[in-house]
C-alpha positions, 0 to 999 in steps of 0.5 A, spaced: 265 797 201 258 799 200 254 792 199 249 796 194 256 797 190 258 790 190 259 787 183 256 780 182 257 775 177 254 774 172 250 768 169 255 767 164 260 767 168 257 763 174 254 757 168 262 757 167 263 756 173 258 750 174 260 747 167 268 747 170 265 744 176 261 738 173 267 737 169 271 736 176 267 731 178 265 727 173 273 727 173 273 725 179 268 719 177 271 717 171 278 715 175 274 712 180 268 707 176 272 701 177 275 700 184 272 706 188 275 712 193 282 710 194 283 706 201 288 709 207 288 706 214 284 712 216 279 710 210 278 703 212 276 707 219 271 712 216 268 708 213 267 703 219 265 707 223 259 710 217 256 703 217 256 702 224 252 709 225 247 707 219 246 701 223 245 704 230 251 701 234 254 709 233 261 712 233 265 706 233 271 704 228 273 697 226 275 694 231 269 696 235 273 701 239 270 709 240 272 713 234 276 719 238 282 720 233 277 724 228 271 728 228 264 724 227 262 728 221 264 725 215 263 717 217 256 721 219 255 724 211 257 716 209 252 714 214 246 718 211 246 716 205 247 708 207 241 710 212 236 714 206 240 710 200 241 704 202 248 705 199 254 702 203 259 707 204 264 704 201 260 704 194 258 712 196 264 715 198 267 716 191 261 720 188 260 724 195 268 727 194 267 727 186 261 732 188 265 735 193 270 736 189 266 739 184 263 744 189 270 746 191 271 748 184 264 752 184 267 756 190 273 758 188 271 761 182 267 765 186 272 767 191 277 768 185 271 773 181 271 777 188 278 778 188 280 779 181 273 781 178 277 787 174 278 781 169 273 775 168 277 771 163 283 771 169 278 770 175 276 764 169 283 762 168 283 761 176 278 757 177 281 752 172 288 751 176 283 749 181 280 744 177 287 741 176 290 742 183 294 736 183 293 736 191 286 737 191 284 732 186 289 726 190 286 728 196 278 728 192 280 721 189 281 718 196 276 715 202 278 722 206 275 727 210 279 733 206 274 734 201 269 736 206 273 740 210 276 744 204 269 745 202 268 748 209 273 752 209 272 755 202 265 756 205 267 760 211 272 764 207 266 766 202 261 767 208 267 771 212 268 776 207 260 777 206 259 779 213 265 783 213 262 787 208 254 787 210 255 785 218 247 782 219 245 777 223 244 771 217 252 772 215 253 771 222 250 765 223 253 762 216 259 764 218 259 760 225 255 754 222 260 753 217 266 753 221 262 748 226 261 744 220 268 744 219 271 743 226 267 737 226 270 734 220 276 735 222 280 738 229 285 743 225 278 746 223 279 750 230 283 755 228 278 757 224 275 759 230 281 764 232 281 766 225 274 767 226 275 772 232 280 776 230 277 777 224 271 780 227 275 785 232 280 786 227 277 787 220 270 790 223 270 797 224 263 798 228 262 799 235 265 795 241 259 793 244 257 789 236 262 786 235 263 783 242 255 781 242 256 779 235 263 775 237 259 772 243 254 769 238 260 767 234 264 763 239 258 760 242 256 757 235 263 755 233 265 751 240 258 748 242 258 742 237 265 740 238 266 742 245 260 736 246 264 732 242 270 732 246 267 732 252 263 726 249 272 723 248 274 725 255 269 721 258 270 715 253 278 715 253 281 720 258 283 724 252 279 730 248 282 727 241 284 721 243 291 718 245 298 721 240 304 718 240 310 723 239 312 726 232 319 723 229 319 730 225 323 736 228 321 743 226 327 745 222 324 739 218 316 739 218 317 747 216 322 744 210 316 739 208 312 744 208 316 749 204 318 744 198 310 741 198 307 749 197 312 750 192 312 744 188 304 746 187 307 752 183 314 751 180 316 745 176 320 740 179 327 741 174 327 748 178 326 747 185 332 741 183 337 747 180 338 752 186 341 757 182 335 758 176 331 758 182 334 763 186 334 767 180 327 766 179 326 769 186 330 774 186 327 777 179 320 777 184 323 780 189 324 785 184 318 786 180 314 787 187 319 792 190 319 796 184 311 795 184 310 797 192 316 802 191 311 805 186 305 806 191 304 809 197 302 805 204 295 809 203 294 806 195 297 799 199 293 798 206 285 797 202 290 791 198 292 789 205 285 789 209 281 786 203 286 780 203 287 780 211 281 773 212 286 770 206 292 771 209 290 770 216 287 763 215 293 760 212 298 763 216 295 761 221 294 754 218 301 753 216 303 755 223 298 751 226 300 745 222 307 745 222 308 747 230 303 742 232 307 736 227 313 737 231 310 734 237 305 730 235 305 725 231 302 726 224 303 724 216 308 727 214 307 734 211 305 733 204 299 735 199 294 732 203 295 735 211 296 742 206 291 742 201 286 746 205 291 752 203 291 751 195 286 755 193 287 762 198 294 761 197 292 761 189 287 767 189 292 771 194 298 770 188 293 772 183 292 778 186 299 779 187 301 777 180 295 782 178 297 788 183 304 788 180 303 787 174 298 793 173 302 797 177 309 796 173 305 797 167 300 803 167 303 807 165 304 805 158 299 798 158 291 799 159 287 795 163 285 791 157 293 790 155 294 787 163 288 783 163 291 779 156 298 779 159 295 776 165 291 771 163 296 769 157 301 767 162 296 764 166 294 760 161 301 758 160 303 755 167 296 751 167 300 746 161 305 744 169 298 742 173 295 740 168 300 734 166 300 732 173 293 732 174 292 727 168 298 723 170 295 723 177 288 721 174 290 716 170 295 712 174 288 712 180 284 708 175 287 702 177 286 704 184 289 706 190 291 703 197 287 698 199 283 699 194 286 697 187 286 690 181 291 687 185 
């Protein structure tokens, strides 16, 4: 796509995104106003490490051992706030995550507009679905690093599309920096290095010499900082990521956990519990998609696949790596927390698919205006499902969670 012909979001659209992002931040702040962010064992480690960094002790956890199991960026961010403003990490964690949740909503709106620019209302409703997304709300209510990681992941996805269009030095450096910071937030961020390399090689259509020069810059920046950190870990512990136990779950169990979690984000529980209804729904969707594909030749489909390539690549790589690594290494059971980084890209992909299928099926009988209205109504009705769960989740969290509660 020629960058000169790109459609940019209007001031009104950006203002709407800003309002939604502020609502999102306010929701997290109100839900944590009494007891702060929810605390788990990981949270205790982050808070203790942040306090030690702020006081000059270094990246050391609550028991005096070096931080190994997690990268340092999230506790370093809390430590910086403590050092500059004198606000203890335990008191600032919920404010930081509320701010990050608001930014996640805003960036999601930009990503949705890019792919659904034919209907601004449809893109805004997609942004509302992020605002009430239970997996994103749950991780943002806790003193966890996921919101920071999701922020950098979305930044990567947005900048990667800009880079694929422009291929200039600024977009390349922003792309590399977003990946480097994601790696310093969560170790699984290293898959962004892989997806970035594949995107540069596969989705850019420049000369090989040009691509390899950009590829070298990208790999150097993205691996340098996390490389220094894991080398530090090795000298301190003899391991790159800290000693890890073996997983108690099999591959089939992890696949089942992942599918169950992803399905629960979009399909109400009473449908999932009735297999006959679920099978009928799946068959109907498959039939409509089949009709849509049949009505379009490959030449018409290829631009869509090319446009969504980075999103698809990230989702497949992230979920695949998580499932396989959870089979060999002890993690928490795959659920909302571990899968939360793919919520926005999957939602964008589903909305694109929904839009393309309906447009293809109705293009001879309905105008684009009528199609947009139908899409908007359908998404608005569906939003009742996640909104209800989001309300109950934030209400429950107002009583605190984990080590942070009224008891």
